[in-house]
N, C-alpha and C positions, 0 to 999 in steps of 0.2 A: 646397270641401265644401259649400257652399251652393248652387252651380249643380247638383251631381250630386243632392242632395236634391230640387231643383226639377225635374229630368228624371224622378227616380222618381216624384214626385207626378204629373207630367204623363202617364207611361205608365199609371199605375194609373187615370187617369180615361178613358182611351181604351177603348171597349168592345171585347171580344174578337173580334168578327167584323171589326172593322176593322184590328186588328194583322197580318193576314195568315193566321193559323189553323193553319198547318203548320209543323213544325219544318224549317228550310231543308234539313238533310242528308237528310230523308226526302221531300222535294219531288221529283217525278219530272221536272219541267223543269230541274233543276240537275244530274242525273246526268251528262250528257256532260261538262260542265266539271269536275265532281268526279272522274270517271274519268281525265281528261286530267291534272289535276294530282296525282292519286295515281300515274299512270305516270311523269310528271315526276320527282316526289319519290322514287318507288322506284328509278329509274334513276339519279338523283343520289346517292342514299345508297348504292346498290349500287357505283357507280363511286368513291365516296369511300372505302367500306370496303375494295374490292378493291385500290385504288391506295395508299391511306395506311395505315388501320388495320390490316388483315390483315398486310401485310409487316412492320410494327413489331412486332405481336404475335408473328409467325413468328420475327423476329430475335431477340426476348426469349427465346421458348422455346428456339431454337438456342443462344443464349448459356448459358441455365440448363443445357442438355443438356451442353454443353462443359464448363461449371464443375462439374457433377456428375461426369462422366466424369474430369476431372482430379483431383477430390477422391477418387473411387474409386482412381485410380491411385496418388495420394499415399498413401492408407490402406492399399493392398496393399504398397506399397513400405516404408512404416513397419511394417506387420505383418511383412515379411520381416527388416527390420532388428532388431525386437523378438524375433523368433524366434531370430535369430542371436545376440542378446545374451543371451537365456535360454539358449541352449545354450552359450554362452561361461560364462556364470555357473554353469550346472550343472556343466560340466567344472572350472572353478575350485574349485567347492565340492567336487566329488568329489576332485580333487587335496588340496585343504586337509584333507580327512577322511583320506585315505590317509597323508598326511604326519603329522598328529595321531595316527593309529593307530600308525604306525612309531615316533613319538617315544615314545608310551605303553608300546608293547612294549619299546623299548630301556631306558626308565625301569624299567619292571617287571623286566627282566632284571638291570640294574644293582642294584636293590633287593634282588632275589632272592639275586644273587651276594654282596652285602654282608652280607645276613642270614645267608646260609650260612658266610661266613667268620667272623662273630661267633659263630655257634652252634659252629663248629669250635673257635674259641678258647675259648668257655665249656666245651665238652667237655672240652678239653685241660686246662683249669685244674680242672674237676671231677675229671678222671681223675688228676692229680696229687694233688689234695686227698684223693681216695678211697684213692690209693696210700698216702699219708702216714698216713690214718687207720687203714688196714688193718695198716700197719706199728706203729702206736701201739697198736692193739688187739690185735695178736699179741704185742707186747712186754708188754702189760698182762696178756694171758691166760697168758703164760708165767711172768710175776711172779706172778700170782695162782695159777697151779698149783703153783709152788714154794711159794708161802704156803699154798695148799691143803693140800699134802702135809704141810707142818709143822703146820698146824692140825688136820688129819685126824689125824695121828699123836698129838698132844696130846689131843685129843678121845677117840679111840679108847681111847688108855691109861686116861684118866679114867673112861671108861664101864666098862671091864672091871675096874677096880680097884674101882669102886663097886658093880658087879654081883656080882662074885665075892670081893671083898676081897683078892685077891691083885694085885700090882702087876706086870705083865708087862715083858719087857726091851725095850729100845729096838730091838733087832733083829727080835724077833717082830712088834713093832708096825709097823716099817718095811716088812716082807715082806707083812702083811695088808693094808695100805694101798696098796701097790704093786699087788698082785693085785686089789684093789677098783677101782682106778683104771684098770687096762687094760681092763676090762670096759665 
């Protein structure tokens, strides 16, 4: 480090005219050698690039293209498989829905048949109860009518006796009540 500092100090003490004055690449005396070395370097780099670097880059690009093509082919194959799987799933789903619908219809028909049977059974029970009730009502009505005739006869006799003061005969009362009940 001490030596480089001494060299810098020694260069600084040299006057500008004694250092050469021109920047070497701009010196016209050095142009032919510079052009020669430029041509040699260009040809060497061109040969290096064309023989080594570009074939490697080309092979890398070709490998990438093949990899991308194989990935696209795999993606297309997988898309086809997924489309087939989706179609199979949709078909299975449709079959399951149809099966569920048929089961629901079957259950609905069984439930409707059972409800109809219970309804008919209930109607039969109600019909028999209604028939029994109508018989009981008819019996009660006939008993009541019989009692009505007797009650009406007694009431008519009491009313006529009270209004007229004369007691009618039971045959007259029975005829009058029978005529009134026929109407």
